[in-house]
Structure formats: structure tokens, C-alpha cells
C-alpha positions, 0 to 999 in steps of 0.5 A: 499499500503506498498510502490512504488517497482519501480519508472522512475522518476528524476526531476529537480525541479528549481524555485518554482514560482506557477502559476494559470492555465488562463481562465476557463478550465477544469482539468481531475482530477486522482490519479497518485499513482497505488496503485495495481502496487505500482508504480507512474503515470509518463506521467500522472503527466508530463501532470498534471505539464504541464497544472497547469502551474507549472514552473518543468522541468521533464527530465525521466531517467531509475532511480530503486529507493526502497521503503525504500528510499524514501524521504516520507514514500508511507503512506504520498505519498499516502495522497499527491496524494489524496490531489491533487486530491480533490484540482483539483476537487476543482479549476473545481467546481470554474467559472473562477474569482480570486477563482477559480485563488487561486484554481489553486493554491493552486492545484499546490502547491498539485502537487509540494509535490507529485513530491517531496514526490516522489523525491528521497533519502532522503537528509542529515538533516539541522538544523537553528537556529537564534544567541542566541537561543536555539531552531531550526529547522530542513528542507532544506526549512525554513522561516525566518521570520523578521516583520517589519525592518526599513527603510535607515538601514542594519539590520543584522542577523545570524543564526547557520548552522548545519549538521545532516547527513555526513558533507556537503560542502555549499556556501554561497554568494548571493544578491536576492531582497534587501537582501544578506547573507554570511558566517560569517567567510567571506568564500565563502564555508564552512563544516558544521558537526553537531559537527561545526555549522558554522554561516551564516550572513543574511542582510536587504541592505538599503531597502525602505518602502513598503508593504511585501515582500519576497527573498530567501538564498540560500546555495548551495552544492557543494558536488553534493549529499547533498540537498541545503537549501533555507530560505525564508527570510519575512518582511516588511519595515517600515520607521526608523524616524516618526516625529510627531506633534499636536496643542490645543487651549485653554483659560485661567482662567478668571482674574487671575485665572488659566484654569484646566490643558489641554493636547495634545499630539502626539503618536506612528505610530500604526503598527511596535513597534515604541518608541520616541527619548527623545531628539527631543521633542519639546513643546512650546505657541503660542499666549496670553501665552509662557510657564512659562511665567504666565503659566505652561508647562509638558512634560510628557512621558508614560513609554513604550515611545510610547505617551509625552504630553504637559500638560498645564495651562493658566493665565487670565487678571487681568488688565482689565474686561469682554473677556480681562480677559481671552484670548486665548493660543495655546499648540504646541508638536513635538517628533520623533517616532524611529522603533525598530526591530520586534524580528525575528523566524525561522520557518519550510517552508510549503509547 
């Protein structure tokens, strides 16, 4: 197939939130690219979208699209058509249950991929990169992966946004699901060009501890012809400060002798990059001895600040014999570990 000569299609994709079909229902699978006629079966595609419960609205009009102006090459459109057909067949082969629900989502995604590929002229390209980084990504849909961010404080990230084609006026001011975004200049709208990139500020505002979440930051093209930019901000919130304590009861040496060295430690949480707040470290002995009085106490902190240990020895008693000459004490150590935010990464947003 060399191209799609005529295409009656004008569609609007509003919110890409995938929903799976409910219940066991066999879907008629078909290919929508009509190779001999060099066109797309819009009505069939519309029916398939309705059945798959993809939240997309079609507005059929009289729009002629030349093959060279399609958003993706006709070869890719054929591949996407085959992909959705295969995904539909795979879904039908599964019984009702979680696996079928996941397969239904994959078919929905494949349908959206096909629709987007034939959705009209190519949008102006954008380049986005993190401030201070040399490499960026191109596209109008990207993911900003923040990794772990600390709770209870505002974390700020900045992206340079550049238009690779004609100048574009983008509006950036909004809030969604715990994040806020705006141009670093404070303007609500900026003109973006290849020679004049603008800095976008994205903030995660005082989040609470919780599982991974995704929020969408949108830059709206106010020109009416250029494409919007969507940034999927993905992050998980961990506690900013984690207190830890530990204790170990040990036996002293006998008589005037000291015990061998004992160690009791506190260690950083396994998830996230935590390091000790050195001002928070405290240590003590309780029971028979106190620190550095017929005993020794020393705190050692690992080079990477992920662990602090109290090393202590205990002297026995020579003023009495028997069990009296050897007694127990407990070593205590406590510290607070602080989370360092993960380094962010910016990647192309695969459908």
C-alpha cells in the first residue's frame, strides 16, 4: 500500500483514560484499513471504539487528507491496524477475568494508536529537556519520571520547552492531582520557538505518603492550529523523615575485665535514598553502666550515611565475686533518616 488517498475523518481525543470492557463478550475482530480501496473504514472503527469503551468522540466530516500529510506513514498505519486486530483476537481467546480485562485494555490502546496515526496532519514538533541536562526528547506527549519525592514539602522541577517548527503560543497554568505547572516567567502564555525555548516549572505540592500516582500537565496551544503538549508526571511519595531506634542488651566482662565490643545499629529504609541526619544521632547505655563510665561508647556512621552503629564495651565488677562480677547493660542508638529526592528523567511517552 502506497498511501491513503481519501479519508473522511475528523476526530477529537478528549481524555485518554483507558477502560476495559466488562463481562465476557466476544468482539468481532476486523481490519479497518481497506488496502485495495486505500481508505479507512471509519464506521467500523467507530463501532469498535464504542464496543471497547475507549472514551473517544468521533465527529465525521468531509475532510480530505493527502497521504503525505498523514501523521504517520502508511506502512506504520498498516502495522497498527494489524496490531489492533491481533490484540482483539487475543482478547477473545481469554475467559472472563483479570487477564481478559488487561487484554481489553491492550486492544483499546491499539485502537487509539491506529486512530491517532490517521488523525490528520502532523503536529508541530516539540523538544523538551530537563534544566541542566544536555539531552532531551522530542514529541508532544512525554513522561516526567520523578521516582521518589519527599512528603510534606514542595519539590520543584524545570523543563525547557522548544518548538521545532513554526512559533507556537502555549498556555501553561494549571493544577491536577497534587501537581501545579506554570511558566517560570510567571506569564500565563509564552511564545515558543526553536531559538527561544521557555522554562516550564512543575511542582509537586506538599504531597502525602502514598503509592505511585500519575498527573497530567497540559500546555495548550492558543493558536488553534498547533498541537498541545501533555506531560505525564509519574511519582511516588515517601516520608521525608524516618526515625529509627534500636537496642541490644549485653553482658559485661568479669571482674575488672572489659567485654568484647558489641554493636547495635540503625539502618536507612530499603526504598528510597535516605541518609542520616547527623545532628539527630543519640546513644546511651542503661542498666548496670552508662556511657564512658566503666564502659566505652563510640558512634560510627557509614560513609554513605545509610547506617549508624553504637560500638560499646562493658567492664565487670571486681568488688564482688560470682554472678555479681558480671552484669548486663543495654546499648541504645537512635537517628532520623532524611529522604533525598530521586533524580528525574524525561522519556518519550509510549502509547
